[in-house]
VOFIDREN-295675 format. One record per residue (C-alpha): residue in three letters; x, y, z; residue number from 1. Coordinates in steps of 0.02 Angstrom, whole numbers, plus 50000, padded with zeros to 5 digits. Example, Ala and Ser with C-alpha at 12.3 -4.5 7.8 and 13.67 -1.06 7.14 Angstrom:
<rs>
(r 'ALA', (50615, 49775, 50390), 1) (r 'SER', (50684, 49947, 50357), 2) 
</rs>
This chain:
<rs>
(r 'UNK', (55541, 54482, 55031), 1) (r 'UNK', (55505, 54536, 55209), 2) (r 'UNK', (55321, 54535, 55254), 3) (r 'UNK', (55266, 54667, 55379), 4) (r 'UNK', (55097, 54691, 55463), 5) (r 'UNK', (55041, 54855, 55539), 6) (r 'UNK', (54890, 54835, 55651), 7) (r 'UNK', (54794, 54944, 55772), 8) (r 'UNK', (54726, 54845, 55918), 9) (r 'UNK', (54539, 54841, 55947), 10) (r 'UNK', (54410, 54768, 56064), 11) (r 'UNK', (54400, 54597, 55981), 12) (r 'UNK', (54589, 54569, 55980), 13) (r 'UNK', (54672, 54450, 56004), 14) (r 'UNK', (54532, 54321, 56019), 15) (r 'UNK', (54346, 54346, 56039), 16) (r 'UNK', (54199, 54227, 56042), 17) (r 'UNK', (54316, 54078, 56017), 18) (r 'UNK', (54384, 54148, 55855), 19) (r 'UNK', (54535, 54249, 55800), 20) (r 'UNK', (54520, 54435, 55808), 21) (r 'UNK', (54569, 54524, 55648), 22) (r 'UNK', (54751, 54552, 55698), 23) (r 'UNK', (54783, 54371, 55744), 24) (r 'UNK', (54688, 54306, 55593), 25) (r 'UNK', (54796, 54407, 55473), 26) (r 'UNK', (54950, 54340, 55560), 27) (r 'UNK', (54883, 54163, 55538), 28) (r 'UNK', (54846, 54184, 55353), 29) (r 'UNK', (54986, 54298, 55291), 30) (r 'UNK', (55125, 54246, 55412), 31) (r 'UNK', (55211, 54416, 55421), 32) (r 'UNK', (55391, 54419, 55479), 33) (r 'UNK', (55367, 54578, 55579), 34) (r 'UNK', (55208, 54636, 55667), 35) (r 'UNK', (55186, 54816, 55723), 36) (r 'UNK', (55050, 54834, 55855), 37) (r 'UNK', (54983, 55010, 55881), 38) (r 'UNK', (54903, 55026, 56052), 39) (r 'UNK', (54802, 55166, 56129), 40) (r 'UNK', (54801, 55199, 56315), 41) (r 'UNK', (54655, 55079, 56344), 42) (r 'UNK', (54733, 54937, 56243), 43) (r 'UNK', (54899, 54960, 56333), 44) (r 'UNK', (54811, 54935, 56499), 45) (r 'UNK', (54742, 54768, 56437), 46) (r 'UNK', (54913, 54719, 56368), 47) (r 'UNK', (54997, 54752, 56535), 48) (r 'UNK', (54875, 54638, 56626), 49) (r 'UNK', (54936, 54478, 56542), 50) (r 'UNK', (55034, 54519, 56383), 51) (r 'UNK', (54884, 54448, 56289), 52) (r 'UNK', (54925, 54512, 56114), 53) (r 'UNK', (55106, 54457, 56108), 54) (r 'UNK', (55063, 54294, 56197), 55) (r 'UNK', (54939, 54243, 56062), 56) (r 'UNK', (55059, 54291, 55922), 57) (r 'UNK', (55195, 54188, 56006), 58) (r 'UNK', (55079, 54037, 56024), 59) (r 'UNK', (55027, 54055, 55842), 60) (r 'UNK', (55210, 54059, 55790), 61) (r 'UNK', (55241, 53897, 55884), 62) (r 'UNK', (55092, 53815, 55800), 63) (r 'UNK', (55140, 53874, 55626), 64) (r 'UNK', (55327, 53851, 55654), 65) (r 'UNK', (55350, 54030, 55601), 66) (r 'UNK', (55446, 54167, 55691), 67) (r 'UNK', (55351, 54329, 55720), 68) (r 'UNK', (55447, 54483, 55775), 69) (r 'UNK', (55328, 54596, 55872), 70) (r 'UNK', (55353, 54784, 55889), 71) (r 'UNK', (55233, 54875, 56006), 72) (r 'UNK', (55198, 55058, 55971), 73) (r 'UNK', (55140, 55124, 56138), 74) (r 'UNK', (55027, 55277, 56134), 75) (r 'UNK', (55003, 55307, 56320), 76) (r 'UNK', (54930, 55479, 56284), 77) (r 'UNK', (54806, 55419, 56154), 78) (r 'UNK', (54632, 55435, 56227), 79) (r 'UNK', (54536, 55528, 56089), 80) (r 'UNK', (54527, 55375, 55978), 81) (r 'UNK', (54383, 55439, 55872), 82) (r 'UNK', (54472, 55589, 55791), 83) (r 'UNK', (54506, 55548, 55609), 84) (r 'UNK', (54631, 55686, 55565), 85) (r 'UNK', (54755, 55640, 55700), 86) (r 'UNK', (54768, 55460, 55639), 87) (r 'UNK', (54795, 55509, 55457), 88) (r 'UNK', (54948, 55611, 55505), 89) (r 'UNK', (55015, 55488, 55634), 90) (r 'UNK', (54990, 55332, 55530), 91) (r 'UNK', (55066, 55412, 55376), 92) (r 'UNK', (55224, 55451, 55474), 93) (r 'UNK', (55233, 55277, 55550), 94) (r 'UNK', (55204, 55188, 55385), 95) (r 'UNK', (55334, 55293, 55295), 96) (r 'UNK', (55457, 55249, 55433), 97) (r 'UNK', (55417, 55064, 55414), 98) (r 'UNK', (55444, 55071, 55226), 99) (r 'UNK', (55611, 55158, 55253), 100) (r 'UNK', (55669, 55031, 55382), 101) (r 'UNK', (55614, 54881, 55279), 102) (r 'UNK', (55650, 54932, 55100), 103) (r 'UNK', (55560, 54826, 54972), 104) (r 'UNK', (55448, 54745, 55103), 105) (r 'UNK', (55270, 54691, 55075), 106) (r 'UNK', (55170, 54795, 55198), 107) (r 'UNK', (54998, 54738, 55256), 108) (r 'UNK', (54875, 54853, 55344), 109) (r 'UNK', (54742, 54783, 55459), 110) (r 'UNK', (54587, 54888, 55424), 111) (r 'UNK', (54470, 54782, 55532), 112) (r 'UNK', (54540, 54819, 55706), 113) (r 'UNK', (54527, 54978, 55806), 114) (r 'UNK', (54405, 55122, 55802), 115) (r 'UNK', (54316, 55182, 55644), 116) (r 'UNK', (54438, 55328, 55635), 117) (r 'UNK', (54586, 55208, 55638), 118) (r 'UNK', (54512, 55092, 55508), 119) (r 'UNK', (54462, 55227, 55385), 120) (r 'UNK', (54629, 55316, 55403), 121) (r 'UNK', (54724, 55158, 55359), 122) (r 'UNK', (54604, 55119, 55217), 123) (r 'UNK', (54634, 55289, 55138), 124) (r 'UNK', (54822, 55282, 55161), 125) (r 'UNK', (54824, 55109, 55084), 126) (r 'UNK', (54725, 55166, 54934), 127) (r 'UNK', (54838, 55316, 54907), 128) (r 'UNK', (54996, 55213, 54923), 129) (r 'UNK', (54983, 55158, 54740), 130) (r 'UNK', (55015, 54975, 54776), 131) (r 'UNK', (55151, 54991, 54909), 132) (r 'UNK', (55032, 54934, 55046), 133) (r 'UNK', (54894, 54803, 55049), 134) (r 'UNK', (54741, 54836, 55154), 135) (r 'UNK', (54669, 54678, 55232), 136) (r 'UNK', (54489, 54661, 55292), 137) (r 'UNK', (54436, 54519, 55405), 138) (r 'UNK', (54254, 54472, 55412), 139) (r 'UNK', (54175, 54414, 55575), 140) (r 'UNK', (54140, 54227, 55593), 141) (r 'UNK', (53953, 54260, 55587), 142) (r 'UNK', (53967, 54387, 55445), 143) (r 'UNK', (53891, 54525, 55550), 144) (r 'UNK', (53939, 54641, 55693), 145) (r 'UNK', (54042, 54554, 55826), 146) (r 'UNK', (53951, 54536, 55992), 147) (r 'UNK', (54068, 54601, 56128), 148) (r 'UNK', (54022, 54478, 56265), 149) (r 'UNK', (54190, 54452, 56349), 150) (r 'UNK', (54259, 54555, 56491), 151) (r 'UNK', (54426, 54629, 56444), 152) (r 'UNK', (54474, 54643, 56627), 153) (r 'UNK', (54442, 54458, 56666), 154) (r 'UNK', (54528, 54395, 56510), 155) (r 'UNK', (54610, 54224, 56534), 156) (r 'UNK', (54724, 54230, 56382), 157) (r 'UNK', (54782, 54049, 56399), 158) (r 'UNK', (54604, 53987, 56405), 159) (r 'UNK', (54555, 54096, 56257), 160) (r 'UNK', (54698, 54024, 56156), 161) (r 'UNK', (54649, 53846, 56196), 162) (r 'UNK', (54468, 53881, 56149), 163) (r 'UNK', (54508, 53969, 55985), 164) (r 'UNK', (54417, 53869, 55851), 165) (r 'UNK', (54530, 53941, 55716), 166) (r 'UNK', (54667, 53829, 55784), 167) (r 'UNK', (54568, 53681, 55719), 168) (r 'UNK', (54598, 53635, 55537), 169) (r 'UNK', (54419, 53574, 55524), 170) (r 'UNK', (54342, 53733, 55593), 171) (r 'UNK', (54463, 53860, 55520), 172) (r 'UNK', (54402, 53967, 55376), 173) (r 'UNK', (54502, 54105, 55295), 174) (r 'UNK', (54407, 54266, 55329), 175) (r 'UNK', (54539, 54384, 55257), 176) (r 'UNK', (54504, 54485, 55103), 177) (r 'UNK', (54616, 54612, 55019), 178) (r 'UNK', (54520, 54773, 54995), 179) (r 'UNK', (54469, 54817, 54819), 180) (r 'UNK', (54550, 54987, 54814), 181) (r 'UNK', (54482, 55041, 54647), 182) (r 'UNK', (54311, 55092, 54712), 183) (r 'UNK', (54379, 55203, 54850), 184) (r 'UNK', (54520, 55273, 54744), 185) (r 'UNK', (54398, 55313, 54604), 186) (r 'UNK', (54285, 55401, 54729), 187) (r 'UNK', (54430, 55506, 54792), 188) (r 'UNK', (54475, 55549, 54613), 189) (r 'UNK', (54295, 55594, 54571), 190) (r 'UNK', (54295, 55717, 54715), 191) (r 'UNK', (54456, 55792, 54646), 192) (r 'UNK', (54374, 55806, 54475), 193) (r 'UNK', (54228, 55898, 54552), 194) (r 'UNK', (54345, 56019, 54640), 195) (r 'UNK', (54436, 56052, 54476), 196) (r 'UNK', (54270, 56087, 54391), 197) (r 'UNK', (54218, 56207, 54527), 198) (r 'UNK', (54384, 56298, 54501), 199) (r 'UNK', (54353, 56304, 54311), 200) (r 'UNK', (54508, 56196, 54283), 201) (r 'UNK', (54431, 56080, 54155), 202) (r 'UNK', (54598, 56025, 54084), 203) (r 'UNK', (54651, 55956, 54254), 204) (r 'UNK', (54479, 55875, 54275), 205) (r 'UNK', (54497, 55787, 54108), 206) (r 'UNK', (54672, 55726, 54151), 207) (r 'UNK', (54611, 55656, 54318), 208) (r 'UNK', (54460, 55576, 54234), 209) (r 'UNK', (54575, 55475, 54119), 210) (r 'UNK', (54649, 55387, 54272), 211) (r 'UNK', (54482, 55318, 54335), 212) (r 'UNK', (54458, 55130, 54331), 213) (r 'UNK', (54272, 55155, 54308), 214) (r 'UNK', (54254, 55296, 54180), 215) (r 'UNK', (54138, 55442, 54204), 216) (r 'UNK', (53967, 55425, 54122), 217) (r 'UNK', (53974, 55460, 53935), 218) (r 'UNK', (53872, 55620, 53947), 219) (r 'UNK', (53978, 55683, 54091), 220) (r 'UNK', (54132, 55657, 53982), 221) (r 'UNK', (54050, 55748, 53836), 222) (r 'UNK', (54000, 55898, 53942), 223) (r 'UNK', (54170, 55903, 54027), 224) (r 'UNK', (54260, 55905, 53859), 225) (r 'UNK', (54137, 56038, 53801), 226) (r 'UNK', (54176, 56144, 53954), 227) (r 'UNK', (54360, 56135, 53908), 228) (r 'UNK', (54318, 56185, 53728), 229) (r 'UNK', (54214, 56328, 53796), 230) (r 'UNK', (54361, 56405, 53888), 231) (r 'UNK', (54456, 56399, 53723), 232) (r 'UNK', (54308, 56476, 53630), 233) (r 'UNK', (54307, 56319, 53524), 234) (r 'UNK', (54125, 56314, 53471), 235) (r 'UNK', (54156, 56183, 53336), 236) (r 'UNK', (54223, 56066, 53471), 237) (r 'UNK', (54067, 56096, 53576), 238) (r 'UNK', (53955, 56063, 53426), 239) (r 'UNK', (54046, 55900, 53388), 240) (r 'UNK', (54024, 55842, 53568), 241) (r 'UNK', (53846, 55896, 53603), 242) (r 'UNK', (53756, 55941, 53442), 243) (r 'UNK', (53588, 56016, 53486), 244) (r 'UNK', (53621, 55983, 53670), 245) (r 'UNK', (53746, 56128, 53668), 246) (r 'UNK', (53604, 56249, 53707), 247) (r 'UNK', (53608, 56180, 53885), 248) (r 'UNK', (53775, 56266, 53913), 249) (r 'UNK', (53775, 56402, 53779), 250) (r 'UNK', (53627, 56516, 53816), 251) (r 'UNK', (53657, 56633, 53667), 252) (r 'UNK', (53615, 56567, 53493), 253) (r 'UNK', (53662, 56716, 53383), 254) (r 'UNK', (53839, 56681, 53322), 255) (r 'UNK', (53908, 56858, 53331), 256) (r 'UNK', (53828, 56895, 53499), 257) (r 'UNK', (53880, 56724, 53565), 258) (r 'UNK', (54061, 56757, 53520), 259) (r 'UNK', (54063, 56921, 53615), 260) (r 'UNK', (53964, 56853, 53763), 261) (r 'UNK', (54075, 56699, 53781), 262) (r 'UNK', (54231, 56805, 53765), 263) (r 'UNK', (54174, 56914, 53910), 264) (r 'UNK', (54130, 56759, 54011), 265) (r 'UNK', (54304, 56695, 53973), 266) (r 'UNK', (54375, 56857, 54044), 267) (r 'UNK', (54265, 56832, 54197), 268) (r 'UNK', (54345, 56661, 54225), 269) (r 'UNK', (54518, 56738, 54206), 270) (r 'UNK', (54476, 56861, 54344), 271) (r 'UNK', (54406, 56726, 54459), 272) (r 'UNK', (54565, 56624, 54432), 273) (r 'UNK', (54672, 56780, 54456), 274) (r 'UNK', (54749, 56759, 54283), 275) (r 'UNK', (54762, 56946, 54261), 276) (r 'UNK', (54887, 56949, 54118), 277) (r 'UNK', (54770, 56845, 54010), 278) (r 'UNK', (54625, 56954, 54067), 279) (r 'UNK', (54712, 57112, 54008), 280) (r 'UNK', (54763, 57034, 53842), 281) (r 'UNK', (54585, 56978, 53812), 282) (r 'UNK', (54512, 57153, 53829), 283) (r 'UNK', (54567, 57215, 53656), 284) (r 'UNK', (54476, 57092, 53540), 285) (r 'UNK', (54312, 57104, 53634), 286) (r 'UNK', (54323, 57293, 53640), 287) (r 'UNK', (54348, 57301, 53451), 288) (r 'UNK', (54195, 57192, 53424), 289) (r 'UNK', (54089, 57294, 53544), 290) (r 'UNK', (54142, 57460, 53467), 291) (r 'UNK', (54101, 57395, 53293), 292) (r 'UNK', (53925, 57349, 53348), 293) (r 'UNK', (53906, 57513, 53442), 294) (r 'UNK', (53954, 57612, 53288), 295) (r 'UNK', (53823, 57524, 53184), 296) (r 'UNK', (53682, 57511, 53312), 297) (r 'UNK', (53703, 57680, 53396), 298) (r 'UNK', (53781, 57782, 53256), 299) (r 'UNK', (53704, 57701, 53104), 300) (r 'UNK', (53873, 57677, 53021), 301) (r 'UNK', (53924, 57508, 52951), 302) (r 'UNK', (54112, 57514, 52962), 303) (r 'UNK', (54130, 57365, 52844), 304) (r 'UNK', (54086, 57478, 52698), 305) (r 'UNK', (54251, 57570, 52725), 306) (r 'UNK', (54375, 57429, 52754), 307) (r 'UNK', (54473, 57303, 52654), 308) (r 'UNK', (54542, 57135, 52708), 309) (r 'UNK', (54724, 57094, 52675), 310) (r 'UNK', (54799, 56922, 52638), 311) (r 'UNK', (54816, 56886, 52823), 312) (r 'UNK', (54630, 56916, 52850), 313) (r 'UNK', (54658, 57080, 52943), 314) (r 'UNK', (54529, 57218, 52919), 315) (r 'UNK', (54606, 57386, 52873), 316) (r 'UNK', (54530, 57554, 52837), 317) (r 'UNK', (54525, 57586, 52648), 318) (r 'UNK', (54570, 57766, 52605), 319) (r 'UNK', (54482, 57757, 52438), 320) (r 'UNK', (54321, 57700, 52520), 321) (r 'UNK', (54338, 57829, 52659), 322) (r 'UNK', (54346, 57967, 52528), 323) (r 'UNK', (54167, 57922, 52480), 324) (r 'UNK', (54115, 57980, 52655), 325) (r 'UNK', (54195, 58151, 52687), 326) (r 'UNK', (54123, 58161, 52863), 327) (r 'UNK', (54203, 57998, 52915), 328) (r 'UNK', (54367, 58039, 52829), 329) (r 'UNK', (54373, 58203, 52923), 330) (r 'UNK', (54353, 58110, 53087), 331) (r 'UNK', (54512, 58014, 53051), 332) (r 'UNK', (54607, 58166, 52993), 333) (r 'UNK', (54556, 58266, 53147), 334) (r 'UNK', (54613, 58129, 53263), 335) (r 'UNK', (54759, 58051, 53170), 336) (r 'UNK', (54823, 58188, 53055), 337) (r 'UNK', (54802, 58234, 52873), 338) (r 'UNK', (54914, 58092, 52819), 339) (r 'UNK', (54805, 57957, 52896), 340) (r 'UNK', (54848, 57792, 52811), 341) (r 'UNK', (54767, 57624, 52795), 342) (r 'UNK', (54783, 57550, 52970), 343) (r 'UNK', (54700, 57400, 53052), 344) (r 'UNK', (54530, 57426, 53131), 345) (r 'UNK', (54568, 57454, 53315), 346) (r 'UNK', (54467, 57517, 53462), 347) (r 'UNK', (54579, 57672, 53457), 348) (r 'UNK', (54512, 57723, 53286), 349) (r 'UNK', (54335, 57660, 53314), 350) (r 'UNK', (54311, 57770, 53468), 351) (r 'UNK', (54319, 57938, 53375), 352) (r 'UNK', (54190, 57870, 53253), 353) (r 'UNK', (54073, 57826, 53396), 354) (r 'UNK', (54095, 58000, 53469), 355) (r 'UNK', (54052, 58077, 53300), 356) (r 'UNK', (53903, 57970, 53251), 357) (r 'UNK', (53820, 57916, 53413), 358) (r 'UNK', (53694, 58020, 53509), 359) (r 'UNK', (53701, 57907, 53661), 360) (r 'UNK', (53807, 58002, 53787), 361) (r 'UNK', (53806, 57857, 53910), 362) (r 'UNK', (53875, 57741, 53777), 363) (r 'UNK', (54006, 57869, 53723), 364) (r 'UNK', (54066, 57896, 53901), 365) (r 'UNK', (54076, 57710, 53936), 366) (r 'UNK', (54171, 57685, 53773), 367) (r 'UNK', (54298, 57816, 53827), 368) (r 'UNK', (54324, 57737, 53997), 369) (r 'UNK', (54350, 57563, 53925), 370) (r 'UNK', (54468, 57628, 53792), 371) (r 'UNK', (54565, 57724, 53925), 372) (r 'UNK', (54585, 57565, 54026), 373) (r 'UNK', (54646, 57470, 53874), 374) (r 'UNK', (54770, 57605, 53828), 375) (r 'UNK', (54841, 57629, 54003), 376) (r 'UNK', (54846, 57452, 54068), 377) (r 'UNK', (54858, 57337, 53919), 378) (r 'UNK', (54993, 57436, 53830), 379) (r 'UNK', (55099, 57445, 53986), 380) (r 'UNK', (55083, 57259, 54018), 381) (r 'UNK', (55120, 57221, 53835), 382) (r 'UNK', (55281, 57321, 53827), 383) (r 'UNK', (55357, 57291, 53998), 384) (r 'UNK', (55395, 57140, 54104), 385) (r 'UNK', (55283, 57173, 54253), 386) (r 'UNK', (55196, 57075, 54389), 387) (r 'UNK', (55012, 57099, 54349), 388) (r 'UNK', (54910, 57090, 54508), 389) (r 'UNK', (54740, 57156, 54557), 390) (r 'UNK', (54825, 57301, 54646), 391) (r 'UNK', (54934, 57339, 54495), 392) (r 'UNK', (54782, 57349, 54382), 393) (r 'UNK', (54694, 57463, 54505), 394) (r 'UNK', (54847, 57576, 54517), 395) (r 'UNK', (54865, 57603, 54329), 396) (r 'UNK', (54682, 57615, 54282), 397) (r 'UNK', (54623, 57762, 54387), 398) (r 'UNK', (54563, 57647, 54525), 399) (r 'UNK', (54468, 57521, 54419), 400) (r 'UNK', (54475, 57342, 54483), 401) (r 'UNK', (54463, 57193, 54364), 402) (r 'UNK', (54287, 57163, 54431), 403) (r 'UNK', (54240, 57342, 54389), 404) (r 'UNK', (54303, 57325, 54211), 405) (r 'UNK', (54200, 57166, 54192), 406) (r 'UNK', (54049, 57259, 54258), 407) (r 'UNK', (54078, 57397, 54130), 408) (r 'UNK', (54088, 57271, 53988), 409) (r 'UNK', (53924, 57192, 54043), 410) (r 'UNK', (53845, 57365, 54055), 411) (r 'UNK', (53905, 57402, 53878), 412) (r 'UNK', (53822, 57243, 53815), 413) (r 'UNK', (53659, 57296, 53896), 414) (r 'UNK', (53668, 57469, 53816), 415) (r 'UNK', (53682, 57385, 53646), 416) (r 'UNK', (53524, 57282, 53679), 417) (r 'UNK', (53608, 57119, 53630), 418) (r 'UNK', (53477, 57011, 53716), 419) (r 'UNK', (53589, 56952, 53858), 420) (r 'UNK', (53487, 56910, 54012), 421) (r 'UNK', (53562, 56939, 54184), 422) (r 'UNK', (53563, 56754, 54230), 423) (r 'UNK', (53664, 56713, 54074), 424) (r 'UNK', (53819, 56783, 54159), 425) (r 'UNK', (53811, 56638, 54283), 426) (r 'UNK', (53803, 56506, 54146), 427) (r 'UNK', (53976, 56435, 54186), 428) (r 'UNK', (53920, 56392, 54362), 429) (r 'UNK', (53759, 56318, 54292), 430) (r 'UNK', (53863, 56214, 54171), 431) (r 'UNK', (53977, 56157, 54313), 432) (r 'UNK', (53828, 56101, 54416), 433) (r 'UNK', (53759, 56004, 54267), 434) (r 'UNK', (53924, 55911, 54248), 435) (r 'UNK', (53941, 55879, 54435), 436) (r 'UNK', (53764, 55809, 54442), 437) (r 'UNK', (53805, 55691, 54298), 438) (r 'UNK', (53959, 55632, 54392), 439) (r 'UNK', (53870, 55609, 54558), 440) (r 'UNK', (53716, 55522, 54489), 441) (r 'UNK', (53811, 55400, 54379), 442) 
</rs>
């Protein structure tokens, strides 16, 4: 297998303070077949004075009886050596080219020479290479920052080679260490997990978390799984994960109110993620629940007294029971004809009941507007293949945006005095911050 070294050139290369610089030391220890030297404008000027970098590699090859092929990548225009982004792009292109030219090679990256931007760029690229590249660190002989005492302009390369203590078997000590990539890779993945959480994509966050070498803290895992359950309205799953701790993310304790509140929050997430088809589909069940409560709280009519439940668990109006309330039966006949039959309880047949029994004009008007939106937009999206965008919704709902519909639903909840505080509507973001804090302060 061909061994290849890619190395930026820094201020302590090739030899400094009577010891190998990082580039030369890696060559000594790993004996690569091919060495790529990446030189900025300043390093090229030093190279042209006395060919110091290739000279030392050549002398090392003679000593080790090993042939090094040296390829110099000249960056005459490279003066801004501290800019991180430029090196990420450039090094990625160079390394991909090396891997293509030397298929199946073992590629070493020197992450101890060059500027901080060069070193960190190579470290990241090595970590993300998934094992195709090995990042090599070289510690200083004194295990601390190298003192830059030598003059690069008065550099007697032959003398430096003769005085290099690493040429002595008695004085040589292997200072190379292959980077432990797991820590950095895990940190990169944790940042990805946080971004997924902030985007309410808990499924992706969970998938990424499974790839960590060092798992997330137990409580972070529990809350993250609970967040995923929450988007699915899976309250049993949340209870299994958190028990009594669930109140930290579920601010509403009443089961019926919690179901409605969480459903509306779920719609809010759909809007924020621009999942408008799911948003429209989710309007109907929450509207039915809200209208049922409105009929009872504002109109004093418990609709359950006039329904039956079929084998599929669907609530339907019961004609026999409706006949016990002539006023209510007349509402149905006036709106749906004399031959009104037992149909499922929908928002379409709850609305006339609210109009008949409620004295709250604000509630009645808001009910009409929400029902109009459902009828115009949801039915069209359900029966035609259409591209549902924010503009499409606005066009077919008399100018209502998804955000406006959400606002109307929240207003409806307030009119019903369901005990929902204003800050509850931000509980997903509060939950996200809780999970992120658990991840960061592991």
